[in-house]
Structure formats: C-alpha cells, structure tokens
N, C-alpha and C positions, 0 to 999 in steps of 0.2 A: 288736338281735337279728334284726330283719327283714332288715337289709342283709346280715348274715352268712349268713342262710338263702338269700337270693338268690344271693350269691356262691358258696356251696357248690353250689347247683343248676347255676350256670354252669360251675363247675369240673368237675362230673360230666359235663356235656354235652360240654365241651371235651375232656376226657380220653377219653371213650368214642368220640368222633368224630375224635380228634386226627389220625389217619393215614388217614381214610377218603376224603379228597378228593384228586383228582389235579390235577397242574399242567397248564396249557394247553401246546400244542405249542411256542409261542413265548412266552418270558417276559421281563418287565422286572423286574429285581431292584434294590432300592435300600437303602442303609444309612440308618438313623434315628439321630440324635444323642441320646444319653442325657445331654445337658447343655444348660443353658439359655442358651447364648451362641454366637456365631459360627456361622452368621449369624443364627439365629433359634431360637425355641422352639416345637416342634410337639407337640400331642397326637397320639396314634395315629389318632384319628378325623379329624385334619386332613390325613392323607396322601392325595394325589391318587388317584383311582380307577384310574389307569393302571397302578399297580404290582401285580404278582402276588405277589411275595415281599418281605417287609420283614425286613432283617437288623438286629437290635438291636445297636448298638455302644456298649459292649462289656462282656462278662464279663471280669474281670481277676483276677490272682492276689492273694491276701490280703497278700502281701509281694513285693517285687521278686525276679524269677527264682524265684517260688514255684510250687507245683503244686496248691494248693487254690484253687478258683475261687469267685468271689463276684459277685453282681449285686444292685443295689438301684436302683429307678427314682429318677432325680434328683428330690429333693423340691421343686425349683423348678418342675418340670413336673407331677409327680404327688405330691400331698401325702401320699397313702397308697398302699400296695401294692395294695389291693383294687381301686381305680379302674383301675390299670394292667392288672390281670388281666382286669377286665371289658372293657376296650378291646381287649385281645388277642382275647377271645371275639367281640367285635363284628367285628373284621377277619376272623376265621376264618369267621364266619357269612356274610361276603361272598365266601367261597371263596378267601381269600388265605391264604398261609402266613407265619407269623411265626417267624423263626429267630434264635437267640442266637449272636452272633459273638464269638469269643474273641481276645484279644490287642490288635491295633492296633499302631501305631508306638511307643507310649510305655510299654507294659506287657508286657515279655517274660515268657514262661512257660518253665520249665525242669523237665524230667522226667529225673532222673539215676539213679533206682533204682526198685526194685519198690514201695517205699513211696510214692514220688512218683506212680507210675502209679495206685495205689489211691486216693490223695487226689484225683487228677484225676477218675477215673471216678466216685467217690462224690459229689463235689461237683457235677459236671456233671449227673449223673442227677437229683440233688436239685433243681437249678435248672430243668431241663426239666420235671419233674413239678410243681414249685411254681407255675410261671408258665404251664404248658401250651404251651411252645414246640413248634414242629413239627420242629425239627432243630437242627443245630449247623453253624456256618460257621467255618472255620479261617483266621484272618487274622493269623498270627504273622509278625513281622518281626524285624530286628535279630539279637540273639544267641539268639533262641528256636530258630532252625533254621540250622545251619551245619555244614559237613563238617569232621571232624577230619583231620589229616594222615594220609595213607595210605588213606583211605576213597575208593576209586576206581571202584566199580561199584555203580550205583544198585539193581541187582537183589539185592545182598547187602551191605547197609549195615553198617558197623562202628562208627559214631558212636553212643554210648550214648543221647544225648538224642533222636536220630532213631529209633532202635530202640524206645525206651520210648514215644515219642509214637505210633508205629504200633501198639504193643501196647495203649496206653490207648484209642485211638479204636476199635480192633478190639473190645475188651471192651465199650465203650459201645454200639457198634452191635449186638453180640451180645445185649446186655441189651434193647435197644430196636430191633429189626430193621427197623421201618417208618419210623424217623425219617429226615429228609433229612440228607444230608452234602454240604457244599459247601466250596469253598476259594477264596481270592482272593490268590494269591501275586503278587509283582512279577515283571516279565519276567526280571530277573537270576536269580531262583531257579528258573526253568523254561527258557525259551528260551536264557538265558545259558549253560546247560550244553552247548550245541552247541560253543562254542569253548573253554570252560574248565570243568572239573569239580573245583572246590576252593572252600573257604570257603563263601560264600553262593551262588556260581555253580553252578546246577543242584541246590541243596540240597533243593528240594521234590520232586525227581524220585523219590527212594526212597519218599516218602510217597504220591505220586500213583500210582506203580507198584504198591505193595503193596496199595492199596485201590482199584485200578482198577475192580473189579466192584461197588464200593459207592458210588462218587460219584454223587450226583444230577447235578451238573455242576461243572465247574471254570471259573471266570471270572478269567483272568489280568488284572491291572491294566495296561492299555495306556497308562499315564500315569506321570509322574515317572520317566521312563526316557530313556536316550540311544539312539543307534543300536544296532540289534541285527542279528545274522546271521539270515537266513532259512535254511530247510533246503536251499536251493540254493547256500549259501556266499557270498551277496551281502549286504552291509550295507544295511539299510533305515532311513530316518529317520522318526521320529514328527513330527507326527500325520497322516501321509498315508494315503490309501487303500491304497497298496502295503504300508505298514507293518502295518496292521490285517489285511490278507489274509495276508501272510507269517507273522505271529505266530500267527494262528488256525490256519493250515495245518500248523504244526509239531505241534499236538496232534491235528488231524484226520487227518493222513497219517503222522505219526511222523517221527522225525529221529534222526540219529546223534549220540551224546553224546561229548563230548571228542574231536571228529572227527579231530584231528591227533595224538592219543596213543592213547586207549582204543578209540575208534570203535565203541561198543556201541549197537545200535539200540534206541531207545525206541519201543515199539509204540504205534500211535494209540489214542486213546479213541474211543468211539462218538460220532457227530456230535451226538446228543442230550445228550451229557455236556459239550459245549463251548459256552461263551459268552465274550463279551469285555467287559472293564470299561473304562468311560470316565468322565471327570469331567463333572459336570452343567453346569459353567460355567467360565469362565476363572479365577474366584476359588476354585474347588473344589480345585485341585491346582496344584503348582508349574509343571507343564507337561503337555501332552497333550490339552488341550481340542480337540475335533474338531467342526467345523460339521456339522449334521445331514445336509446334502446329500452331504458327503464320506463320512459313515458309511453312508448308503444306497448310495452307489456301491460301497463295499467289500462291503456285505452282498449287493448284487445279484450280485456275483461269487462270494462265499462260498456263498450259498444256492442261487442260480439258475444259476450258471455263466455269467452275462452279463459278459463281459470289458469293461473300460473302457480297454483298451489300455495298461495299466501295465507296468512292468518284470517284476513277479513273475507267474509262471505257476502256477496251481493244480495240485497233483498229480492231482486229479480234475477234468478240464475241465468236467464236467457239474455241478459244485458239490455241496454237501452239504445236501440238502433238509431234513434233520432237525436242522440246527444250531439251538441252543437259544435264543439271544437275547442280551440286553444286561444288563449290570449298571452301576450308577452310584454313584459317591461324589459326592453323596449326595442323598437325598430332600430334606433341608433346603436344600442348595445349589440344587437344582432349583426348589423353591418360591421361593427368594430370586431366582432368575432367571426368574420368571414362568412356570415350568414348561415352559421351552423343550424340555428333554430329553424329558420324558414326552409332551408334546403333539405333538412331531415323530415320535417313534419308536413310540408305541402304534398309530397308524393304519397305519404302514408294516408292522409285524409282524402286525397283524390282517388286513391285506390278503393277506399270505402264507399265513396259516393258515385264513383264511376266517371265523373266529369268535373272539372274545376270551374271556378268563376270565370276563368279566361276562355272557357269553351262553351259556356251555357248560352251563348247567343247563336249557337248552331241550330237551325230549324230542325224539328224532329224528323222531317221527311228526308233530310240529308244525312249522309254518313261520311263526314269529312273531318279529318284530324290533321293538324300541321304541327311540326316540331323541327328543331334544327340540332345538329351535332357536328363537331363539338361546340360547346357553349360554356365558358368563353372560348374564343378561337383566335388563331393567327396562322396563316393569313386567310385561309378559306374555311367555309362552313357549308354543310349540305342541308338544305331545307327539304324535309320529307313531307309529301302530301299523300295521305292514305285515303283511298276511296273504297267503299264497300258496296256502292251502287253506281250505276252508270251516270255520267254527267256530260251533258252536251252544252252547258252554259259557257259563255265567254268568260275567261279567267285571266286575272292579272295578279302579279306579285310585285309589290313595290317596297323598296327600302327607304326608310326615313331616318334622319338624325334626331337628336333630342329636342331640337327647335321646331320639329315638324316639317323640315325642309326635305323635299324629295331628293334622294341621293341617286337612285337607279331603279329602272324597271327591268325585271328579269323575265325572260321569255319562257312561256309555258305553252307547249304545243302537244295537242292530242293526249289529254289526260286519259289514263286507262284505269281499269279496276286494279286494286292492289296499291303498291307503293310507287309513287312518282317522286323523283329526286331532281332538285335544281341546285346547282352549286353557285354560291356567291363568292367571288374571289377577293372580296374586300376592296373593290375599287368603285369609284363613282362613275357617273355617265361620261366623264372625260377620260376614263381609264386610269385615273390617278388613285393611288392607295389612300384610303381614309385613315384618320388618326384614331388612336386609342379612345374608346368611349362606348357609350350605350347607343344601340341602334334598334329600330323596330322594323319588322317585316309584316306587311299587311296584304292579306289575300282577299280578293273579291271574286266571287263566282255566282252570278245571278243574284239572288237575295241573300246569299251567304257572305258574311264579312267577318274576318277575324284578324286581330293584331297580337303579335307576340314580341318579346324582347330578346335581344342577344347582345353579347359584349365582345368587342374587339379589344384584345389585350396583347400589345406588342412587348 
C-alpha cells in the first residue's frame, strides 16, 4: 500500500509538472531499447547524463497495420510497470524529457478511416497519461506512410492513411497542446522528394508541412541511406560532412519537391525545429556511422557558417545559430560503444550554447558552476565549485547512490571567489569504501540547486 501511495504522489507531481520544463538550446536525443537484447539491457537510470531527451522505443499497434497503440515495459528490464513510471519521474526530475516513439521498422501503423483515427488518439492519450510521457515521436516506416498513385502535391494530400495520420496527430495535440511532437523519418521520405514524389519518396512531406507550426523538432535519419540530392541538384554521398550539411539545409532553407515535374517549393522549418540523426556506432545501423570530428566539421558549417571548403554551399552563408542538435540510434548502442557519441558531442554542443541542460537550473543572478575530475575515478575525485560572484548563502554538498540514498555530506567552509575544491575519498559516512557504480553529488546554496553524476570504477 505504501508503494502505491508513493507512486501516486510521483504521478501527480509528474503530471502537474509534465510540460513545465523547457529544453536547452542544443539537444542530444537518444532512443532507448525496450527489449533486453542487442546490444544490452539498460534501466532508465543507467542512461548517460549527456542526453536531454529519451525516446522510448516503441509503442506498437495491437495488431499488424492496426490503429490502437500499446506499450508495456519489457519484463526482462522492468518486472513491474510502477518501477518504470518511477524511473521516468527520476529522469524528469533531472530536467530530461521522456517521449514515447511509435512505429519503428517492424511495426507498421495504418489509419484508414475515422474509427482508426479515434482508436489511435484514444490509445495514445491513455499511454501518455499512464506513464507521464512528455510527448510523442513519429518513427513510422515501411507501409505506414506512402503516397497513393495520383497524390502529387504535399500541400493537398489525397492518400487516406496520410490524411488520417495528420488528423489523428492534430487531435492529439489539440487535446494536449503542451506535449512535444517530434519525428525521425528516413532521408527517402523527406529529402528524397526532391527528385521523386511517389511511393515512399517524399511521403513524410505532407505530414511535416501540415504540422509545421507544431513540431518541436524534426530529426531525419542520416543513416541507412544511399546518395541523395541536395537542394542544389547535386548528389551527395553519406557519411561525409557535405552530405550532412546538404541534407540539413534542405529543411533549413527549403527545397523544390519533384523538381523535374511538379517543382513545388517546400518552405523551410525554423532552425530550432531541425536536428540530424546519426548512428551511435558502426554496429548501430547498416551504414551512416560518422566519426565525431566529421560531425563537428559539418556542425561548424551548419551552425556557425564556418566553411570546411566542401562542395556544398549553405543557402545562408552565416549558418543557422538556432539549429537544434543531434539525435542518435541509440542510447543502448552508445553505451555499448563506451559512450563515444555522447562524450564527443555533449561538450561540443554545450560550448556552442554556453550552458548544458544540467546547468540551466542556475538562477541568472548566480555564477556557480560545479564539476568533478577525474570522472570516472578511483579512489578519489575532486569536486570543483567555481564562483564569479560573492556568495554568503549556506552551502551543502551531498553524495547519493543510484537508489537516492544519502552516502555522505561533504564539508564546505568559506566559499571564496574563483575555484573552490572539495575532495571525496570514495567513502560513505561510516568511512567505508563505496562499491563500483554511479553516484550523484548534489549542491545546494540558497535557491541554487544542482545535481551531477560521477562514476566510481575500481
């Protein structure tokens, strides 16, 4: 009974604050596998701190090509639903967003009539409220989205399953206007519409166009793709910097659809609505893995306008400062690859925006930054507190384990301007060495509060 009361309290807090937190300027989005195999099994609490948005993969139809959606945490990862909901609340307390993704490559969704639309809207709204998800991600592939013969203008679609999908998402957003709405189409479904608008080619464009004022962001998958035309009519090969810049610029600057026949202009999205999707490792996708330095070369051009001398020329030579960030398939593959993706791209994006999601709870009037080094560590780590303004507030620094249990309170005396250092020797309040694992250090100083993660690795 006590556990259910605690769960109810968490749910009430989650629901009441579900849409109150904003995203950082530059995000890293990752998909989490709701299955206990290939390549690993992760609890939500095991997700690296670098991720701002976690896309839960996947909600699926109750039957092939169905319209009623379902989701249950894999029992091999979460033996009961309550623990999963509690861990969602844990991530949201860290100012992360947890979004339910629908579809995937193996579970097509089909909305052919008004009854299908109602089934979809009812089932998805129930899932969002049951688990406290922050939004919905559209990751439909295969037969879920394709153009019927004669459907030749993305502005006025005639394919029933596309019209009904637009209707269903519109109704869902109207019911829950503050939820996030994102999508992860493959390049063929978006940029592929430049050369051909038929079948799957360009099939996402009616959806993106109809909901263009409602997307939080669109992150096209720049992987498992062949060469694609840029908006300049030149073919670009993945996984080069030119390819990533050219594909991103098609959404940032707009492009002509079915250029040799219909030639209808697809208006650009706002820069903050555009991100790009990349595989976390060579094993994560069939093709498209891009080394971090090549990604940063592309992003320097996209965001800062710093050309690398490639063939593609940005439509806006000054770049797009508000470009949103990166998505990866997947968090699990990133962890399997020693977090190369998140460890490389989080500092890069933070340097662009000045402060990460894990620091955006700092009041503007304060100038406090905390970090620790080394991390991972064994047996000691130094926690640095940087002050650029005077602070007379009472300050405490507390170490917690993964279960949220207090391990130790570290003494902080007479904070001064500049760098203040506190050493944790890896022991608990009894003076006994802690075991290998993830720990959190939480600093409170007046109204300022910040939590960061560190790893003890023996």
